[in-house]
C-alpha positions as CSV (number, residue, x, y, z in Angstrom):
1,M,76.4,213.7,16.8
2,P,77.3,211.7,13.7
3,N,77.9,213.5,10.4
4,G,74.8,212.0,8.8
5,S,72.6,213.3,11.7
6,V,74.0,216.8,11.5
7,R,73.4,216.9,7.7
8,A,69.7,215.8,8.2
9,A,69.1,218.4,10.9
10,L,70.5,221.3,8.8
11,L,68.3,220.3,5.8
12,A,65.2,220.3,8.0
13,V,66.0,223.8,9.3
14,V,66.5,225.1,5.7
15,A,63.2,223.5,4.6
16,L,61.3,225.1,7.5
17,G,62.7,228.5,6.6
18,A,62.0,228.4,2.8
19,P,58.8,230.1,1.6
20,A,56.0,227.8,0.3
21,L,55.5,228.0,-3.5
22,A,51.8,227.5,-4.3
23,G,49.0,229.2,-6.2
24,P,46.8,232.0,-4.8
25,L,44.5,231.1,-2.0
26,N,41.7,233.2,-3.4
27,P,40.0,231.9,-6.6
28,P,39.3,234.3,-9.5
29,A,36.0,236.2,-9.5
30,G,32.9,234.8,-11.3
31,P,31.4,231.3,-11.7
32,V,33.7,228.3,-12.2
33,A,33.7,227.4,-16.0
34,P,33.5,223.7,-17.0
35,S,36.7,222.3,-18.3
36,L,35.2,219.3,-20.3
37,K,33.4,219.3,-23.7
38,T,29.6,218.9,-23.8
39,L,28.1,215.9,-25.6
40,D,27.1,218.2,-28.5
41,Q,30.7,219.3,-28.8
42,V,32.0,215.7,-28.7
43,E,29.4,214.5,-31.3
44,P,27.7,217.5,-33.0
45,R,25.8,215.3,-35.4
46,V,22.2,214.1,-34.8
47,P,21.5,210.3,-34.6
48,L,18.6,209.1,-36.6
49,G,15.8,207.9,-34.3
50,T,12.1,208.1,-33.5
51,D,12.7,211.0,-31.1
52,T,15.1,213.1,-33.3
53,T,13.8,212.3,-36.9
54,P,10.4,210.8,-36.5
55,G,8.9,209.4,-39.7
56,D,5.4,210.0,-41.2
57,A,2.9,208.1,-43.3
58,D,5.4,207.2,-46.0
59,S,8.8,207.2,-44.3
60,V,10.5,205.4,-41.4
61,F,12.7,208.5,-40.6
62,K,12.3,212.0,-42.0
63,I,14.9,214.7,-41.8
64,T,13.3,218.2,-41.8
65,A,16.1,220.5,-40.7
66,S,19.5,221.2,-42.2
67,G,22.4,219.6,-40.4
68,S,24.5,216.5,-40.1
69,Y,22.9,213.1,-39.3
70,Y,24.1,209.5,-38.8
71,L,22.7,206.0,-38.4
72,T,23.4,204.1,-35.2
73,Q,22.2,200.7,-36.4
74,N,20.8,198.8,-39.4
75,L,17.4,200.1,-40.7
76,S,14.7,197.6,-41.8
77,A,12.0,198.6,-44.2
78,Q,8.3,199.0,-43.3
79,N,5.4,198.3,-45.6
80,A,4.7,201.2,-48.2
81,K,7.4,203.5,-46.7
82,H,10.7,205.0,-47.7
83,G,13.5,204.2,-45.3
84,I,14.8,207.8,-44.9
85,E,13.2,210.9,-46.4
86,I,15.3,214.1,-46.7
87,A,13.0,217.2,-46.8
88,A,15.6,219.9,-46.0
89,P,18.6,221.5,-47.8
90,R,22.2,221.3,-46.7
91,V,22.0,217.8,-45.1
92,T,24.8,215.4,-44.6
93,L,23.7,211.8,-43.9
94,D,26.4,209.3,-42.8
95,L,25.1,205.7,-42.9
96,N,28.0,204.9,-40.6
97,G,28.7,201.5,-42.2
98,F,25.2,200.3,-41.5
99,T,22.7,198.7,-44.0
100,L,19.2,199.7,-45.1
101,I,17.4,196.4,-45.6
102,G,14.3,196.5,-47.8
103,L,11.4,194.2,-48.8
104,V,11.7,194.0,-52.5
105,F,10.7,190.4,-52.7
106,Q,7.3,191.3,-51.2
107,G,7.2,194.5,-53.4
108,S,6.0,196.5,-50.5
109,S,8.8,199.0,-49.6
110,L,9.5,202.2,-51.4
111,D,12.9,204.0,-51.9
112,A,15.6,203.3,-49.3
113,I,16.5,207.0,-49.3
114,T,14.5,209.7,-51.1
115,V,14.8,213.4,-51.4
116,S,11.5,215.2,-51.3
117,A,10.0,217.2,-54.1
118,G,10.8,220.9,-54.0
119,S,14.5,220.3,-54.8
120,P,16.3,220.4,-51.5
121,D,19.9,221.2,-52.5
122,Q,23.4,220.4,-51.2
123,I,22.7,216.8,-50.0
124,R,25.5,214.5,-49.1
125,I,25.0,210.7,-48.4
126,E,27.9,208.4,-47.7
127,N,29.4,205.2,-46.2
128,G,26.8,202.4,-46.1
129,S,24.8,199.7,-48.0
130,I,21.3,199.4,-49.4
131,F,19.7,196.1,-50.2
132,F,16.4,194.9,-51.7
133,W,14.2,198.0,-51.6
134,G,11.0,197.9,-53.7
135,D,11.6,201.0,-55.7
136,R,15.0,202.9,-55.9
137,G,18.0,202.6,-53.7
138,I,18.6,206.4,-53.7
139,D,16.2,208.8,-55.4
140,A,17.6,212.3,-55.5
141,Q,16.6,213.2,-59.1
142,T,15.4,216.7,-58.2
143,T,18.5,217.7,-56.1
144,N,21.2,220.1,-57.2
145,G,24.7,219.6,-55.8
146,L,24.3,216.0,-54.6
147,V,27.4,214.2,-53.3
148,L,27.3,210.4,-52.9
149,R,30.4,208.5,-51.7
150,D,31.3,205.0,-50.6
151,L,27.9,203.3,-51.2
152,F,26.9,199.8,-52.1
153,V,23.4,199.4,-53.6
154,R,22.0,196.0,-54.6
155,G,18.8,194.3,-55.7
156,C,16.4,197.2,-55.7
157,G,13.2,197.0,-57.7
158,S,13.9,200.0,-59.9
159,D,17.1,202.1,-60.4
160,G,19.9,201.7,-58.0
161,I,21.0,205.4,-57.8
162,V,19.3,208.4,-59.4
163,A,21.0,211.8,-59.0
164,G,20.0,215.4,-60.0
165,F,22.0,218.2,-61.6
166,D,25.6,219.0,-60.7
167,S,26.1,215.8,-58.8
168,L,29.3,214.0,-57.7
169,I,29.1,210.2,-57.4
170,D,32.3,208.6,-56.2
171,N,33.4,205.1,-55.3
172,C,29.9,203.5,-55.5
173,V,28.8,200.1,-56.6
174,S,25.3,199.5,-57.9
175,E,24.3,196.0,-59.0
176,D,21.4,193.7,-59.8
177,N,18.8,196.5,-59.8
178,G,15.5,196.5,-61.8
179,G,16.5,199.7,-63.8
180,D,19.7,201.7,-64.4
181,G,22.5,201.1,-62.0
182,I,23.6,204.7,-61.7
183,R,21.8,207.6,-63.5
184,A,22.8,211.3,-63.1
185,N,21.4,214.4,-64.6
186,E,23.2,217.3,-66.4
187,R,26.8,218.4,-65.5
188,S,27.4,215.5,-63.1
189,F,30.7,213.6,-62.4
190,I,30.7,209.9,-61.9
191,D,34.1,208.6,-60.8
192,S,35.5,205.1,-59.8
193,C,32.1,203.4,-59.8
194,I,30.9,199.9,-60.8
195,A,27.5,199.1,-62.3
196,S,26.8,195.4,-63.1
197,E,23.9,193.1,-63.8
198,N,21.3,195.8,-63.8
199,D,18.1,195.5,-66.0
200,G,18.7,198.9,-67.6
201,T,21.9,200.8,-68.5
202,G,24.8,200.3,-66.1
203,I,26.0,204.0,-65.9
204,N,23.8,206.7,-67.5
205,S,25.3,210.2,-67.6
206,I,22.4,212.1,-69.3
207,V,23.9,215.4,-70.6
208,R,27.2,217.2,-70.4
209,G,28.5,214.9,-67.6
210,K,31.8,213.1,-67.1
211,V,32.4,209.4,-66.3
212,S,35.9,208.4,-65.3
213,D,37.5,205.1,-64.2
214,C,34.2,203.3,-64.2
215,I,33.0,199.8,-65.2
216,G,29.7,198.7,-66.7
217,N,29.4,194.9,-66.8
218,R,26.6,192.5,-67.8
219,N,23.8,195.1,-67.9
220,L,20.7,194.5,-70.0
221,G,21.0,198.0,-71.5
222,Y,24.2,199.8,-72.4
223,G,27.3,199.3,-70.3
224,I,28.0,203.1,-70.1
225,L,25.9,205.8,-71.7
226,I,27.5,209.3,-72.2
227,G,24.8,211.9,-73.1
228,A,25.3,214.8,-75.5
229,G,28.3,216.9,-74.7
230,G,29.7,214.5,-72.1
231,R,33.0,212.7,-71.7
232,A,34.1,209.2,-70.7
233,E,37.7,208.5,-69.7
234,S,39.5,205.2,-68.8
235,C,36.3,203.2,-68.5
236,V,35.5,199.5,-69.3
237,A,32.3,198.0,-70.6
238,D,31.9,194.3,-71.1
239,L,29.3,191.6,-71.6
240,N,26.4,194.0,-71.9
241,T,23.2,193.2,-73.9
242,L,23.3,196.4,-75.9
243,S,26.5,198.3,-77.0
244,G,29.3,198.6,-74.5
245,F,29.3,202.4,-74.8
246,F,26.8,204.8,-76.3
247,V,28.5,208.1,-77.0
248,G,25.9,210.8,-77.6
249,G,26.0,213.8,-79.9
250,G,29.1,215.9,-79.4
251,A,30.3,213.5,-76.6
252,V,33.8,212.1,-76.3
253,A,35.2,208.7,-75.2
254,V,38.9,208.4,-74.7
255,G,41.1,205.6,-73.4
256,C,38.2,203.2,-72.9
257,V,37.8,199.4,-73.4
258,S,34.6,197.7,-74.8
259,V,34.8,193.9,-75.0
260,T,32.3,191.1,-75.8
261,N,29.1,193.1,-75.8
262,M,26.1,191.8,-77.7
263,E,25.9,194.9,-80.1
264,H,28.6,197.4,-80.9
265,G,31.7,198.1,-78.9
266,F,31.1,201.9,-79.3
267,E,27.9,203.3,-80.7
268,G,28.1,207.0,-81.5
269,G,25.6,209.7,-82.3
270,A,26.2,212.7,-84.5
271,R,29.5,214.5,-84.0
272,A,30.7,211.9,-81.4
273,S,34.4,211.5,-80.9
274,I,36.2,208.2,-80.0
275,Y,39.9,208.3,-79.3
276,S,42.6,205.8,-78.3
277,S,40.1,203.0,-77.3
278,L,39.8,199.3,-77.8
279,A,36.7,197.5,-79.2
280,Q,37.2,193.7,-79.2
281,T,35.1,190.6,-79.8
282,N,31.8,192.5,-79.9
283,Q,28.9,190.8,-81.6
284,M,28.3,193.7,-84.1
285,D,30.7,196.4,-85.2
286,G,33.7,197.5,-83.2
287,I,32.8,201.2,-83.7
288,S,29.6,202.6,-85.4
289,V,29.2,206.4,-85.5
290,D,26.8,208.8,-87.1
291,F,27.6,211.9,-89.3
292,G,30.3,214.4,-88.4
293,S,32.1,212.1,-86.0
294,T,35.8,211.6,-85.3
295,V,37.4,208.2,-84.8
296,V,41.1,208.4,-84.2
297,G,43.8,206.0,-82.8
298,N,41.6,203.1,-81.9
299,R,42.0,199.3,-82.1
300,C,39.1,197.2,-83.4
301,V,39.9,193.6,-83.1
302,E,37.9,190.4,-83.8
303,N,34.5,192.0,-83.9
304,V,31.8,189.8,-85.5
305,D,30.7,192.4,-88.1
306,D,32.8,195.4,-89.2
307,G,35.7,197.2,-87.6
308,I,34.5,200.8,-88.1
309,I,31.3,202.1,-89.8
310,A,31.1,205.9,-90.1
311,G,28.4,208.2,-91.5
312,D,28.7,211.3,-93.7
313,N,31.4,213.8,-93.1
314,C,33.4,211.8,-90.6
315,F,37.1,211.8,-89.8
316,V,38.6,208.3,-89.5
317,D,42.3,208.3,-88.9
318,S,45.1,206.1,-87.6
319,N,43.0,203.1,-86.4
320,H,44.2,199.5,-86.3
321,L,41.6,197.1,-87.7
322,L,42.4,193.5,-87.1
323,F,40.6,190.2,-87.9
324,N,37.0,191.6,-87.9
325,G,34.3,189.6,-89.5
326,D,33.7,191.7,-92.7
327,I,34.8,195.3,-93.6
328,A,37.8,196.8,-92.0
329,A,36.4,200.4,-92.3
330,Y,33.5,202.0,-94.2
331,A,32.9,205.7,-94.4
332,E,30.0,207.6,-96.1
333,C,30.3,210.7,-98.4
334,G,32.3,213.6,-97.4
335,S,34.4,211.6,-95.0
336,F,38.2,211.4,-94.5
337,L,39.5,207.8,-94.2
338,I,43.2,208.1,-93.8
339,R,46.3,206.4,-92.3
340,N,44.5,203.3,-91.1
341,F,46.0,199.9,-90.9
342,A,44.0,196.7,-91.7
343,K,44.9,193.0,-91.5
344,G,42.9,189.8,-91.5
345,N,39.5,191.4,-92.5
346,P,37.6,189.9,-95.5
347,T,37.2,193.4,-97.0
348,G,39.5,196.4,-96.5
349,F,38.5,200.1,-96.9
350,V,35.1,200.9,-98.5
351,G,33.2,204.0,-99.4
352,P,30.1,204.9,-101.4
353,N,29.8,205.2,-105.2
354,P,30.4,207.9,-106.3
355,L,32.8,208.4,-103.4
356,G,32.9,212.1,-102.9
357,C,35.4,211.4,-100.1
358,M,39.1,211.7,-99.4
359,F,40.6,208.3,-99.0
360,G,44.2,207.5,-98.4
361,R,44.4,204.9,-101.1
362,S,45.5,201.4,-99.9
363,G,48.6,199.9,-101.5
364,I,46.5,196.7,-102.0
365,G,42.9,197.9,-102.2
366,A,41.5,198.4,-105.7
367,F,39.1,201.3,-105.2
368,E,39.7,204.8,-106.6
369,S,39.6,208.0,-104.5
370,S,39.2,211.7,-105.1
371,V,42.7,212.2,-103.7
372,D,45.2,209.5,-104.6
373,A,47.4,209.1,-101.5
374,A,48.6,205.6,-102.2
375,S,52.2,206.6,-101.9
376,G,51.8,209.6,-99.5
377,P,51.7,210.0,-95.8
378,Y,47.9,209.6,-95.7
379,A,47.7,206.2,-97.2
380,N,45.6,203.4,-95.7
381,V,47.4,200.1,-95.5
382,D,45.5,196.8,-96.0
383,L,47.5,193.7,-95.7
384,G,44.5,191.5,-96.7
385,V,43.5,188.1,-95.2
386,F,46.3,185.7,-94.5
């Protein structure tokens, strides 16, 4: 027998003598468990539909139980109805990239999304667009703990977005609506949003809220309104019909830009604070604040009226006031007006008579002051018009 045939025969004998390596022949006791996930495990959320979230007399869809819901297609408005009504707490609604399309031109649809009275809390709405509804885009004014993200709202008959207390509004755009673009109640945070061409105020943070990295553009009201005790950071307001910013009593604006608005660049209530900001080419004053306010480290450039107008008991320090239409800076009784720099304004630094103020006396200006700081570190400098 050839060597190859002998080798093959030996291998066959060895294979026949080796024990078989396999699993047990008897299955384990009990029923066989499924190895695949159920549909609810794959997609635990609930799709909006007539069978899962049927509407009622004033809504196309109505959510009545807590949980997570999502759209599966665009939603078109119906006469005298809201698009989606949320009537339960702890609801997440993912628009899933789809659009809620209203009937604003016929004036017959209501809100695109509304949260029922009775203040259902902890609502989250995200990831979609809302166009042309007859009333508000999103009406959640009675809700606490609202979260809105990645939404585009346009052309609604009233406000674009209205949020309740303790809300977070992030990365949203609201434009060309019949009221305010975005309005949020107390202690809310509005971040990275744009509000433009609305008939009311662009972004309206009512009381003790924060607005950061936002833009208010071409609105018929204020560009951005910061209510009492609130704060605006790194925001821009331009081409608005009223002032670019309204900074309420005790509120703060820092690092903001207000350009080419039809009234003031920054308009401040009592005890407002405006820091490190730019007011340029506005049709009235660059900055106008009421009593007890603080105005520090700003630039007021080429505004049609005055650079800075401050009420009683204000602190106006280290501002640059360049080529404004009239007075560089004016402060009422009891104010401190120090270390400011002016150039190209018809009038320099002005106070009431009698002064009753502390002025860092200008090396060029002719007025007297209760503290003569012409040669000291607190002097204002006015280089005049040339």
